[in-house]
Structure formats: structure tokens, C-alpha cells
C-alpha positions as CSV (number, residue, x, y, z in Angstrom):
1,M,14.0,3.4,-27.7
2,A,15.2,4.6,-24.3
3,K,13.6,3.0,-21.3
4,R,11.4,5.1,-19.2
5,A,13.0,6.0,-15.9
6,P,11.3,4.6,-12.9
7,V,9.1,7.0,-10.9
8,L,8.1,6.9,-7.3
9,T,4.4,7.4,-7.5
10,E,1.7,6.7,-10.0
11,L,-1.8,7.6,-8.9
12,R,-4.4,5.4,-10.5
13,Q,-8.1,5.6,-9.8
14,Q,-9.9,2.3,-10.3
15,P,-12.6,2.4,-13.0
16,E,-16.2,2.9,-12.0
17,R,-17.9,-0.4,-11.2
18,G,-21.4,0.8,-11.1
19,R,-23.9,1.8,-8.5
20,A,-23.8,-1.5,-6.7
21,R,-20.1,-1.2,-5.9
22,A,-20.5,2.4,-4.9
23,R,-23.3,1.5,-2.5
24,H,-21.2,-1.4,-1.2
25,A,-18.3,1.0,-0.5
26,R,-20.5,3.4,1.4
27,E,-22.0,0.6,3.5
28,N,-18.8,-1.3,4.1
29,P,-15.7,0.8,5.0
30,C,-13.4,-2.2,4.6
31,F,-14.4,-3.1,1.0
32,Q,-11.9,-4.8,-1.1
33,A,-10.6,-2.5,-3.9
34,A,-9.3,-4.2,-7.0
35,A,-5.6,-3.8,-7.7
36,T,-3.3,-4.9,-10.6
37,L,0.3,-5.5,-9.6
38,S,3.4,-5.9,-11.7
39,C,7.1,-5.4,-11.4
40,H,7.1,-2.7,-14.1
41,F,8.9,-0.2,-12.0
42,V,11.4,-2.7,-10.8
43,T,12.4,-4.4,-14.0
44,E,13.0,-1.1,-15.9
45,A,15.3,0.2,-13.2
46,P,19.1,-0.3,-13.4
47,A,20.2,-3.7,-12.2
48,F,20.3,-4.1,-8.4
49,S,19.1,-0.6,-7.8
50,V,15.6,-1.6,-6.6
51,V,14.6,-4.5,-4.5
52,A,10.8,-4.4,-4.7
53,D,7.9,-2.6,-6.3
54,V,5.5,-1.3,-3.6
55,A,1.8,-0.9,-4.3
56,I,-0.5,0.6,-1.7
57,V,-4.3,0.7,-2.3
58,K,-6.2,3.3,-0.4
59,G,-9.2,2.1,1.5
60,E,-12.2,3.9,2.9
61,T,-10.4,4.0,6.3
62,P,-6.8,3.3,7.3
63,A,-7.8,-0.2,8.3
64,G,-8.9,-0.8,4.7
65,D,-5.5,0.2,3.2
66,R,-3.7,-2.7,1.6
67,T,0.0,-3.0,0.7
68,W,1.8,-5.4,-1.6
69,L,5.5,-5.9,-2.4
70,S,6.3,-7.4,-5.8
71,F,9.7,-8.6,-6.9
72,P,11.6,-8.9,-10.2
73,D,11.2,-12.7,-10.2
74,G,7.4,-12.3,-10.5
75,T,6.5,-13.1,-6.9
76,A,4.4,-10.8,-4.7
77,R,3.2,-10.8,-1.2
78,R,1.0,-8.6,1.0
79,A,2.6,-6.7,3.8
80,A,1.3,-5.4,7.1
81,V,1.8,-1.6,6.8
82,H,0.3,1.3,8.6
83,V,0.5,3.9,5.9
84,V,0.6,7.1,7.8
85,H,3.3,5.9,10.1
86,D,5.3,3.8,7.6
87,L,5.4,6.0,4.4
88,P,8.0,8.3,5.9
89,H,10.2,5.3,6.5
90,L,10.2,4.6,2.8
91,V,12.0,7.8,2.0
92,V,14.1,8.4,5.1
93,E,15.5,4.8,5.0
94,S,16.3,5.1,1.3
95,V,18.0,8.5,1.6
96,F,20.0,7.6,4.7
97,G,21.0,4.2,3.5
98,L,19.2,2.2,6.2
99,D,18.9,-1.2,4.5
100,D,17.6,-3.1,7.6
101,G,14.9,-0.6,8.7
102,L,11.2,-1.2,8.3
103,W,11.1,-1.6,4.5
104,G,14.2,-3.6,4.3
105,T,12.8,-6.0,6.8
106,L,9.5,-6.3,5.0
107,A,11.3,-6.9,1.7
108,A,13.3,-9.7,3.4
109,G,10.2,-11.4,4.6
110,G,10.1,-10.0,8.1
111,F,6.9,-9.4,10.1
112,E,5.6,-12.4,8.3
113,P,3.1,-13.4,10.9
114,A,1.4,-10.0,10.7
115,S,1.5,-10.0,6.9
116,R,0.0,-13.5,6.8
117,A,-2.7,-12.4,9.1
118,V,-3.8,-9.5,7.0
119,T,-3.7,-11.7,3.9
120,R,-6.1,-14.2,5.5
121,R,-8.7,-11.7,6.6
122,N,-9.8,-8.2,6.0
123,G,-9.3,-7.1,9.6
124,R,-7.4,-4.3,11.4
125,I,-3.7,-4.2,10.9
126,R,-1.6,-4.4,14.0
127,L,1.2,-1.9,14.0
128,V,4.5,-3.6,13.4
129,T,6.5,-0.8,14.8
130,T,6.4,-1.7,18.5
131,V,9.0,-3.1,20.8
132,P,9.2,-7.0,20.5
133,S,8.0,-9.0,23.5
134,E,6.0,-12.1,24.2
135,N,2.8,-10.3,23.3
136,T,3.9,-8.8,20.0
137,G,2.9,-11.5,17.4
138,P,4.2,-9.7,14.3
139,F,7.9,-10.4,15.2
140,D,9.7,-13.3,13.7
141,D,13.4,-14.2,13.4
142,I,14.1,-11.7,10.6
143,A,12.3,-8.8,12.4
144,A,14.0,-9.7,15.7
145,R,17.5,-9.7,14.0
146,T,17.0,-6.4,12.3
147,W,15.3,-4.7,15.3
148,P,18.4,-2.7,16.4
149,A,18.6,-1.3,12.9
150,Y,14.9,-0.6,12.8
151,A,15.2,1.3,16.1
152,V,17.8,3.6,14.4
153,A,15.5,4.0,11.4
154,K,12.6,4.9,13.7
155,A,14.8,7.5,15.4
156,A,15.7,8.9,12.0
157,V,12.1,9.2,10.9
158,N,11.1,10.9,14.2
159,A,14.0,13.3,13.9
160,V,13.0,14.3,10.4
161,L,9.3,14.6,11.1
162,N,9.8,16.4,14.4
163,R,6.1,16.0,15.3
164,W,6.7,17.4,18.9
165,G,8.5,20.5,17.8
166,D,11.8,19.5,19.5
167,G,14.1,22.1,18.1
168,P,14.4,23.6,14.6
169,D,13.5,21.7,11.4
170,T,17.0,22.2,9.9
171,P,19.8,19.7,9.1
172,D,21.5,20.6,12.4
173,G,18.2,20.2,14.3
174,V,17.7,16.7,12.7
175,R,21.2,15.6,13.6
176,D,20.9,16.9,17.1
177,R,17.7,15.0,17.7
178,L,19.4,11.9,16.4
179,R,22.4,12.3,18.6
180,R,20.2,12.5,21.7
181,T,18.5,9.2,20.8
182,G,21.5,6.9,21.5
183,P,25.0,5.8,20.3
184,A,23.9,4.1,17.1
185,A,21.7,7.0,16.1
186,A,24.5,9.4,16.9
187,E,26.8,7.4,14.5
188,L,24.1,7.9,11.8
189,A,23.9,11.6,12.6
190,A,27.7,12.0,12.2
191,R,27.6,10.8,8.6
192,L,24.5,12.7,7.3
193,D,25.1,15.8,5.3
194,D,22.7,18.7,4.8
195,E,21.6,17.6,1.4
196,Q,20.6,14.1,2.6
197,V,18.5,15.7,5.4
198,R,16.9,18.1,3.0
199,V,16.0,15.4,0.5
200,A,14.5,13.2,3.1
201,A,12.3,15.9,4.5
202,A,11.1,17.0,1.1
203,G,10.4,13.4,0.1
204,V,8.3,12.8,3.1
205,R,6.3,15.9,2.4
206,R,5.8,14.8,-1.2
207,L,4.6,11.3,-0.3
208,Y,2.1,12.7,2.3
209,R,0.7,15.1,-0.3
210,D,0.4,12.3,-2.9
211,W,-1.3,10.0,-0.4
212,A,-3.7,12.8,0.7
213,A,-4.7,13.5,-2.9
214,L,-5.2,9.8,-3.8
215,P,-8.9,8.8,-4.1
216,V,-10.3,5.8,-2.3
217,G,-9.5,2.7,-4.4
218,G,-6.5,4.4,-6.0
219,T,-3.0,3.0,-5.9
220,L,0.1,4.7,-4.8
221,R,3.1,3.0,-6.5
222,A,6.6,3.2,-5.1
223,T,9.9,1.2,-5.0
224,W,12.1,0.0,-2.2
225,P,14.5,1.6,-2.0
226,V,13.2,4.8,-3.5
227,H,15.1,5.3,-6.8
228,D,17.7,8.0,-7.2
229,S,15.9,9.3,-10.3
230,W,12.9,10.4,-8.2
231,L,15.0,11.7,-5.3
232,R,17.0,14.0,-7.7
233,L,13.7,15.8,-8.5
234,L,13.2,16.9,-4.9
């Protein structure tokens, strides 16, 4: 029997736990939603094509969202992710081949202090996408080493999203915004073709739609990097 091709998202609403849990959810916006993790989407993908299975459980508020990375060897760990800011990185970094951006760093164990902190307590997640300094606790040796690559990835995401309306939302517009960011981003712009830019933009829109439609307590499943079988559908 042929193996099922991996898919990017699977929306699952957790079963009803009764009136007590519903009342708890209303009274406590940071309630802990149950989640079952597995490497199903990783192990059924072609060898070496996927690094990690990503599972994001939607909370009552953004502070209650929870993200795990699970790996083919059976290990899993929680990651500090700000969903609205970091979902676009998942697609853009995959399509543009940016292995050491945000998600590559998380998969390698970077931002470990921040991830460890959100594992210990159900508190607010500090954004990991800030410039490293003495006061930014989430940075460790891995994150510091990959920071230049992350900066390029952030520029790429900003160029694709174009939140400030800086020029047209076309492949040429994206490349122009990248070139104006700096030399490393300009090198990336020079190797991007129109189809890569189109797929990245379409993938970001798709992920945002899926996340918006997901009910509280539901799980959005993805892979890092996003698998080609999903990207080809965009």
C-alpha cells in the first residue's frame, strides 16, 4: 500500500471534556489544552526531506499558544514561538532555502533558554525575534551563531508580507525590498525566481487562514521544512 504523502496542516479539535473544562477555559485564558504528539508526518516523508514535526496548540489568547517540535528519533521539545510573527517564517524559510533562519535554529536547539522557560511555566512567551544583547535572555550559542542568517530570513519575511505597503506585492517588489535591506539580503534576492516568491506568498496566506479557522484547543500540524508535496499544491 502506498504511503500517504505528508501534509502541512491537520486541524484537530480536542474532544469535549465536559462543562467543568469549558467553565475553566472561560475563567482562565491560559488553560492547558491537551495535545498528542507523534512523528507521523516526519517518518512518512522521504528520507532527509523533513527535520521535525511541528505541532501548535491554539490557546484562548496568543500567550496561551503552545508549540512543540518532535523528531524522527522519538524525542520532542517545546519551543518558544510567537505564532502570528513566526508562522510566515515557516513557509518563507522553506521555499527560499534558508536553513539557519528561525525554524532551523529552533530545530537545532537554539533559543533554548526561552524554550526552557515556557516549558517550566505557563507564562507569557518573550519574542525570540529581537536583536541579541545583554538583556535578551533567549539567545544562546546556537542562536548567536545563526543570527546573521536569521536577519536575512526576517528581511525575507518582511519583504513577502509587506505590511507597510512599501511597493508592489509582486516578485519584483519583493526582490527590491530585499535588496534595500543589505548585502546578504541582496544576494538572496538575486537568486529568487518569480515562482519561489509566488509560492512563499501563497503559503503564508494559507497558513494564516488555517490558523484563523482553528478553534481554541485545536492543533495545527506542520513540518520543518515545509514539504514539497504541500508547496506544489499552492
